[in-house]
A tleap script that builds the chain and sets N, CA, C and O, in Angstrom:
source leaprc.protein.ff14SB
mol = sequence {
  NMET PRO GLY LEU ALA SER ILE ALA GLU ALA
  GLU ARG GLN ALA ARG ALA GLU LYS ASN ALA
  ARG LEU ARG ASP LEU ARG MET HIE THR SER
  TRP LEU VAL LEU ASP PRO ASN ALA LEU PHE
  LEU ASP GLU ILE ASP CYS SER ALA LEU PHE
  GLY GLU VAL PRO GLY LEU LYS ILE VAL CGLY
}
set mol.1.N position { -17.051 -4.191 29.061 }
set mol.1.CA position { -15.878 -4.023 30.118 }
set mol.1.C position { -14.910 -3.015 29.421 }
set mol.1.O position { -14.612 -3.066 28.228 }
set mol.2.N position { -14.457 -2.090 30.322 }
set mol.2.CA position { -13.568 -1.147 29.787 }
set mol.2.C position { -12.213 -1.782 29.417 }
set mol.2.O position { -11.554 -1.299 28.497 }
set mol.3.N position { -11.772 -2.879 30.128 }
set mol.3.CA position { -10.549 -3.545 29.973 }
set mol.3.C position { -10.416 -4.045 28.602 }
set mol.3.O position { -9.404 -3.858 27.925 }
set mol.4.N position { -11.601 -4.775 28.143 }
set mol.4.CA position { -11.586 -5.392 26.757 }
set mol.4.C position { -11.549 -4.268 25.720 }
set mol.4.O position { -10.826 -4.402 24.732 }
set mol.5.N position { -12.234 -3.249 25.879 }
set mol.5.CA position { -12.222 -2.088 24.987 }
set mol.5.C position { -10.798 -1.529 24.795 }
set mol.5.O position { -10.328 -1.283 23.684 }
set mol.6.N position { -10.187 -1.359 25.888 }
set mol.6.CA position { -8.816 -0.797 25.818 }
set mol.6.C position { -7.797 -1.816 25.085 }
set mol.6.O position { -6.911 -1.454 24.311 }
set mol.7.N position { -8.057 -3.076 25.437 }
set mol.7.CA position { -7.184 -4.048 24.681 }
set mol.7.C position { -7.415 -4.027 23.164 }
set mol.7.O position { -6.492 -4.009 22.350 }
set mol.8.N position { -8.705 -4.030 22.850 }
set mol.8.CA position { -9.083 -3.976 21.438 }
set mol.8.C position { -8.578 -2.759 20.735 }
set mol.8.O position { -8.217 -2.795 19.559 }
set mol.9.N position { -8.555 -1.591 21.531 }
set mol.9.CA position { -8.063 -0.345 20.919 }
set mol.9.C position { -6.478 -0.444 20.696 }
set mol.9.O position { -5.938 0.000 19.682 }
set mol.10.N position { -5.814 -1.044 21.697 }
set mol.10.CA position { -4.381 -1.155 21.565 }
set mol.10.C position { -4.017 -2.140 20.440 }
set mol.10.O position { -2.993 -1.912 19.795 }
set mol.11.N position { -4.750 -3.189 20.158 }
set mol.11.CA position { -4.560 -4.038 19.080 }
set mol.11.C position { -4.888 -3.361 17.843 }
set mol.11.O position { -4.167 -3.611 16.877 }
set mol.12.N position { -5.910 -2.495 17.689 }
set mol.12.CA position { -6.187 -1.781 16.448 }
set mol.12.C position { -5.052 -0.793 16.240 }
set mol.12.O position { -4.630 -0.632 15.095 }
set mol.13.N position { -4.553 -0.156 17.199 }
set mol.13.CA position { -3.508 0.792 17.120 }
set mol.13.C position { -2.216 0.056 16.616 }
set mol.13.O position { -1.509 0.567 15.748 }
set mol.14.N position { -1.932 -1.144 17.178 }
set mol.14.CA position { -0.726 -1.842 16.736 }
set mol.14.C position { -0.870 -2.344 15.331 }
set mol.14.O position { 0.149 -2.445 14.648 }
set mol.15.N position { -2.012 -2.660 14.845 }
set mol.15.CA position { -2.233 -3.078 13.478 }
set mol.15.C position { -2.051 -1.902 12.520 }
set mol.15.O position { -1.417 -2.007 11.470 }
set mol.16.N position { -2.664 -0.732 12.950 }
set mol.16.CA position { -2.513 0.486 12.111 }
set mol.16.C position { -0.968 0.903 12.037 }
set mol.16.O position { -0.481 1.282 10.972 }
set mol.17.N position { -0.270 0.821 13.138 }
set mol.17.CA position { 1.156 1.115 13.047 }
set mol.17.C position { 1.975 0.159 12.112 }
set mol.17.O position { 2.854 0.595 11.369 }
set mol.18.N position { 1.649 -1.132 12.186 }
set mol.18.CA position { 2.220 -2.154 11.425 }
set mol.18.C position { 1.919 -1.889 9.891 }
set mol.18.O position { 2.789 -2.004 9.028 }
set mol.19.N position { 0.711 -1.551 9.651 }
set mol.19.CA position { 0.428 -1.262 8.219 }
set mol.19.C position { 1.107 -0.016 7.710 }
set mol.19.O position { 1.534 0.027 6.556 }
set mol.20.N position { 1.216 0.983 8.531 }
set mol.20.CA position { 1.947 2.198 8.144 }
set mol.20.C position { 3.419 1.812 7.856 }
set mol.20.O position { 4.008 2.230 6.859 }
set mol.21.N position { 3.960 1.033 8.733 }
set mol.21.CA position { 5.390 0.588 8.455 }
set mol.21.C position { 5.510 -0.219 7.157 }
set mol.21.O position { 6.484 -0.046 6.424 }
set mol.22.N position { 4.538 -1.103 6.852 }
set mol.22.CA position { 4.585 -1.851 5.630 }
set mol.22.C position { 4.422 -0.895 4.361 }
set mol.22.O position { 5.050 -1.109 3.325 }
set mol.23.N position { 3.557 0.149 4.508 }
set mol.23.CA position { 3.407 1.087 3.442 }
set mol.23.C position { 4.775 1.763 3.139 }
set mol.23.O position { 5.214 1.803 1.990 }
set mol.24.N position { 5.443 2.300 4.215 }
set mol.24.CA position { 6.677 2.977 4.106 }
set mol.24.C position { 7.832 1.980 3.508 }
set mol.24.O position { 8.737 2.393 2.784 }
set mol.25.N position { 7.694 0.712 3.878 }
set mol.25.CA position { 8.624 -0.292 3.253 }
set mol.25.C position { 8.459 -0.466 1.844 }
set mol.25.O position { 9.407 -0.552 1.064 }
set mol.26.N position { 7.103 -0.523 1.479 }
set mol.26.CA position { 6.805 -0.720 0.025 }
set mol.26.C position { 7.243 0.579 -0.816 }
set mol.26.O position { 7.704 0.504 -1.955 }
set mol.27.N position { 7.058 1.682 -0.172 }
set mol.27.CA position { 7.524 2.963 -0.859 }
set mol.27.C position { 9.022 2.798 -1.155 }
set mol.27.O position { 9.462 2.915 -2.299 }
set mol.28.N position { 9.838 2.507 -0.026 }
set mol.28.CA position { 11.278 2.491 -0.154 }
set mol.28.C position { 11.722 1.378 -1.117 }
set mol.28.O position { 12.645 1.609 -1.898 }
set mol.29.N position { 11.114 0.191 -1.097 }
set mol.29.CA position { 11.532 -0.806 -2.110 }
set mol.29.C position { 11.181 -0.521 -3.463 }
set mol.29.O position { 11.787 -1.065 -4.386 }
set mol.30.N position { 10.198 0.336 -3.668 }
set mol.30.CA position { 9.849 0.717 -5.056 }
set mol.30.C position { 10.928 1.600 -5.674 }
set mol.30.O position { 10.898 1.806 -6.887 }
set mol.31.N position { 11.881 2.135 -4.905 }
set mol.31.CA position { 13.028 2.877 -5.378 }
set mol.31.C position { 14.138 1.957 -5.958 }
set mol.31.O position { 15.009 2.393 -6.712 }
set mol.32.N position { 14.065 0.753 -5.593 }
set mol.32.CA position { 15.154 -0.286 -5.957 }
set mol.32.C position { 15.048 -0.500 -7.454 }
set mol.32.O position { 13.942 -0.536 -7.993 }
set mol.33.N position { 16.186 -0.645 -8.145 }
set mol.33.CA position { 16.233 -0.910 -9.585 }
set mol.33.C position { 16.930 -2.225 -9.774 }
set mol.33.O position { 17.944 -2.525 -9.145 }
set mol.34.N position { 16.389 -2.952 -10.605 }
set mol.34.CA position { 17.041 -4.397 -10.904 }
set mol.34.C position { 18.295 -4.106 -11.748 }
set mol.34.O position { 18.232 -3.474 -12.802 }
set mol.35.N position { 19.391 -4.579 -11.255 }
set mol.35.CA position { 20.663 -4.561 -12.013 }
set mol.35.C position { 20.991 -5.908 -12.432 }
set mol.35.O position { 21.447 -6.701 -11.609 }
set mol.36.N position { 20.786 -6.262 -13.736 }
set mol.36.CA position { 21.141 -7.604 -14.156 }
set mol.36.C position { 22.579 -8.065 -13.963 }
set mol.36.O position { 22.848 -9.266 -13.956 }
set mol.37.N position { 23.499 -7.128 -13.807 }
set mol.37.CA position { 24.863 -7.475 -13.625 }
set mol.37.C position { 25.302 -7.610 -12.080 }
set mol.37.O position { 26.462 -7.918 -11.805 }
set mol.38.N position { 24.377 -7.380 -11.121 }
set mol.38.CA position { 24.638 -7.396 -9.856 }
set mol.38.C position { 24.847 -8.737 -9.231 }
set mol.38.O position { 24.118 -9.658 -9.598 }
set mol.39.N position { 25.748 -8.939 -8.341 }
set mol.39.CA position { 25.974 -10.189 -7.703 }
set mol.39.C position { 25.213 -10.160 -6.382 }
set mol.39.O position { 25.461 -9.336 -5.502 }
set mol.40.N position { 24.275 -11.101 -6.289 }
set mol.40.CA position { 23.453 -11.209 -5.094 }
set mol.40.C position { 23.954 -12.170 -4.123 }
set mol.40.O position { 24.398 -13.255 -4.499 }
set mol.41.N position { 23.908 -11.821 -2.838 }
set mol.41.CA position { 24.291 -12.754 -1.744 }
set mol.41.C position { 22.954 -13.066 -0.998 }
set mol.41.O position { 21.866 -12.583 -1.311 }
set mol.42.N position { 23.171 -13.912 0.002 }
set mol.42.CA position { 22.008 -14.339 0.837 }
set mol.42.C position { 21.413 -13.094 1.558 }
set mol.42.O position { 20.201 -13.015 1.755 }
set mol.43.N position { 22.180 -12.238 1.904 }
set mol.43.CA position { 21.841 -10.942 2.602 }
set mol.43.C position { 22.173 -9.668 1.857 }
set mol.43.O position { 23.276 -9.490 1.339 }
set mol.44.N position { 21.213 -8.807 1.817 }
set mol.44.CA position { 21.534 -7.500 1.180 }
set mol.44.C position { 21.464 -6.407 2.156 }
set mol.44.O position { 20.390 -6.239 2.733 }
set mol.45.N position { 22.477 -5.624 2.429 }
set mol.45.CA position { 22.504 -4.578 3.338 }
set mol.45.C position { 21.983 -3.322 2.741 }
set mol.45.O position { 22.633 -2.768 1.855 }
set mol.46.N position { 20.860 -2.836 3.160 }
set mol.46.CA position { 20.193 -1.625 2.586 }
set mol.46.C position { 20.429 -0.443 3.495 }
set mol.46.O position { 19.840 0.614 3.268 }
set mol.47.N position { 21.265 -0.568 4.516 }
set mol.47.CA position { 21.431 0.610 5.386 }
set mol.47.C position { 21.915 1.903 4.728 }
set mol.47.O position { 21.581 3.010 5.150 }
set mol.48.N position { 22.700 1.717 3.696 }
set mol.48.CA position { 23.127 2.914 2.910 }
set mol.48.C position { 22.005 3.648 2.285 }
set mol.48.O position { 21.952 4.877 2.319 }
set mol.49.N position { 21.021 2.840 1.660 }
set mol.49.CA position { 19.956 3.450 1.037 }
set mol.49.C position { 19.056 4.185 2.143 }
set mol.49.O position { 18.597 5.293 1.864 }
set mol.50.N position { 18.796 3.616 3.359 }
set mol.50.CA position { 18.000 4.248 4.265 }
set mol.50.C position { 18.707 5.411 5.022 }
set mol.50.O position { 18.065 6.268 5.628 }
set mol.51.N position { 20.034 5.392 4.953 }
set mol.51.CA position { 20.832 6.428 5.567 }
set mol.51.C position { 20.769 7.747 4.823 }
set mol.51.O position { 21.106 8.794 5.375 }
set mol.52.N position { 20.311 7.696 3.493 }
set mol.52.CA position { 20.304 8.914 2.755 }
set mol.52.C position { 18.901 9.477 2.658 }
set mol.52.O position { 18.715 10.487 1.980 }
set mol.53.N position { 17.920 8.893 3.284 }
set mol.53.CA position { 16.544 9.342 3.185 }
set mol.53.C position { 16.370 10.421 4.371 }
set mol.53.O position { 16.412 10.070 5.550 }
set mol.54.N position { 16.180 11.712 3.990 }
set mol.54.CA position { 16.040 12.635 5.013 }
set mol.54.C position { 14.714 12.496 5.780 }
set mol.54.O position { 13.673 12.258 5.168 }
set mol.55.N position { 14.746 12.646 7.131 }
set mol.55.CA position { 13.524 12.495 7.821 }
set mol.55.C position { 13.088 11.044 8.275 }
set mol.55.O position { 12.176 10.860 9.082 }
set mol.56.N position { 13.798 10.061 7.705 }
set mol.56.CA position { 13.455 8.760 7.994 }
set mol.56.C position { 13.890 8.175 9.277 }
set mol.56.O position { 15.098 8.093 9.499 }
set mol.57.N position { 13.001 7.745 10.175 }
set mol.57.CA position { 13.335 7.270 11.430 }
set mol.57.C position { 13.265 5.777 11.437 }
set mol.57.O position { 12.190 5.220 11.216 }
set mol.58.N position { 14.351 5.102 11.679 }
set mol.58.CA position { 14.362 3.606 11.715 }
set mol.58.C position { 14.301 3.213 13.105 }
set mol.58.O position { 15.153 3.566 13.920 }
set mol.59.N position { 13.307 2.489 13.386 }
set mol.59.CA position { 13.093 1.978 14.766 }
set mol.59.C position { 13.395 0.450 14.897 }
set mol.59.O position { 12.826 -0.365 14.171 }
set mol.60.N position { 14.296 0.093 15.832 }
set mol.60.CA position { 14.702 -1.195 15.845 }
set mol.60.C position { 14.058 -2.118 16.762 }
set mol.60.O position { 14.406 -3.298 16.796 }
savepdb mol mol.pdb
quit
């Protein structure tokens, strides 16, 4: 059935896009450096980090 094939292809494409986003996230988090003197809160705002990366497109 062509309908099932297109659904399977859409799911494969969605998985590929998700994996690409995870690879990008891993790359960006590898830039983070542990600061033993930093005060950590429950939430860490990384928007400044991503704002300085040229060509980075953040999709919400």
